[in-house]
NUTI-961890 format. One line per 10 residues: number of its first residue (from 1); for each residue y, x, z of N, C-alpha, C. Coordinates in steps of 0.001 Angstrom, whole numbers. Each point is the difference from the previous one (the first is absolute). Example, Ala and Ser with C-alpha at 12.3 -4.5 7.8 and 13.67 -1.06 7.14 Angstrom:
1	-5690/13190/7800/1190/-890/0/1200/900/0; 1050/-350/-720/1190/820/60/1090/-770/730 .
This chain:
1	13960/-17480/607/-372/1252/-246/-889/77/-1152; 187/756/-411/-815/119/-1424/-1602/872/338; -698/-666/-500/-1637/335/487/-629/294/-1210; -542/1016/-376/-766/452/-1403/-1222/-635/870; -399/-289/-1303/-1521/-685/-186/-1140/1620/328; -862/-465/341/-1255/995/104/-778/460/-1289; 632/-956/-713/-615/301/-1397/1098/549/-1102; 1161/32/774/1012/765/-1201/-393/1148/77; 334/1033/-1125/-250/1276/-587/682/587/1436; -505/1601/-128/295/1049/1028/894/838/-1156 .
11	966/922/239/1001/695/-261/-130/1301/733; 602/1045/-1207/-114/1428/758/1831/203/747; -312/836/969/927/63/652/479/1306/439; 1125/766/216/-396/1096/267/555/378/1726; -258/1438/-61/-189/-233/2257/1601/-352/149; 1041/-91/-244/1120/-367/334/-83/-1438/114; -926/-323/-219/48/-1911/91/-1169/-206/748; -870/946/113/-1175/-213/1072/253/142/1271; 1117/850/162/681/99/1196/727/-763/328; 707/-654/-1031/770/-1240/683/-931/-1208/233 .
21	-558/61/-540/-1083/-1456/528/-621/572/1020; -654/1051/59/-486/123/1340/898/131/1014; 834/248/-319/1467/166/1506/187/-2032/-60; -102/-771/-794/611/-1199/173/-1739/-706/329; -919/692/107/-1069/-739/749/-1290/-230/-373; -93/639/-1371/-1184/-388/-1052/-1057/895/416; -1003/-447/-348/-1575/367/42/-259/823/-869; -549/1387/543/-47/1124/-821/-1585/42/-355; -464/198/-1194/-1598/-8/137/-348/1015/-926; -755/906/453/-313/1171/-612/-1793/-154/-505 .
31	-236/-64/-1477/-1075/-561/-548/-1291/1252/-214; 644/811/180/-847/1110/45/-1367/231/576; -987/881/-255/-1484/-26/999/704/892/1104; -659/-318/1472/243/400/1005/-86/1014/412; -479/968/-875/321/1747/-77/1415/525/-169; 285/-784/-1290/1567/-167/-172/351/-229/411; 205/-1076/1216/1170/-545/586/55/1121/1186; -1172/733/347/181/201/1406/366/1650/-598; 475/673/-970/517/843/-700/1384/1/-116; 331/-938/-332/1677/-386/78/270/-1734/-341 .
41	849/-198/569/396/-1339/-508/1432/-215/903; 663/-1069/-996/1115/-532/778/-370/-536/1582; 1042/1051/654/249/-885/1547/441/-1254/128; -947/-534/903/-241/-1766/-73/-1004/-616/-769; -583/847/-927/-893/-900/-1074/-1247/-216/205; -331/-1456/344/-1371/58/255/-1091/349/-1108; -819/116/11/-1156/689/-865/-965/-1080/-113; -84/-710/-1279/-905/-1441/-963/-542/580/-821; -1206/852/65/-418/509/-1655/-464/-513/-933; 390/35/-1226/205/-1041/-857/-1703/-337/-228 .
51	-601/816/183/-1291/-443/-366/-1045/-800/1173; 1009/-15/993/-361/-985/1360/357/-1201/-265; 1087/-217/-449/1512/-1098/-75/-776/-1182/-385; 20/-949/999/-613/-1679/-309/1137/-629/305; 19/-1378/-609/1284/-772/592/-474/-60/1717; -1211/-388/374/91/23/1700/606/1294/716; -221/1121/-596/668/1081/891/1444/-308/-176; 392/-480/-1557/1578/212/-13/602/-1200/1042; -679/-1427/-140/627/-948/1246/-148/625/986; -544/554/683/-926/730/1078/1598/909/369 .
61	354/614/-722/333/1506/199/1339/-673/-482; 967/-318/-623/1015/-11/-689/791/-1283/399; 1317/50/607/1067/-1161/183/-34/-785/-1405; 67/-1301/-68/490/-381/-1583/1282/-596/-123; 502/297/937/1762/-14/452/548/1142/-403; -218/1375/-104/704/931/10/-373/410/-1689; 1186/1009/-490/-1003/766/-1298/-669/1282/337; -1142/-419/-1239/-794/1311/117/103/728/-1025; 156/1701/98/374/980/-977/-1575/398/141; -816/121/-1199/-1075/821/-302/124/1253/-548 .
71	-442/936/267/-262/1204/-775/-1300/791/691; 49/1137/-1729/-700/711/131/156/1263/-538; -412/1187/106/319/1343/-590/484/103/-1751; 1011/-254/-560/98/792/-1153/928/1333/-345; -1032/943/-421/759/1208/-580/1015/-15/-671; 180/-900/-833/1509/-209/-1107/812/401/594 .
């Protein structure tokens, strides 16, 4: 099984790829502020606001054996 290093560079993916990854068990992480997460977010996404993100929080909340999709709002 191929495993990406935590130090590998992220890449931009589209909605269909997010759906595919989520269906395959990926962890979906919304890094927007809590009030924006409360307004709208992807179903099943967990809120880990970027301004509160720490290595300890990541270790406590994310399963290191599952892929992670991180997203935020992009109006473009």
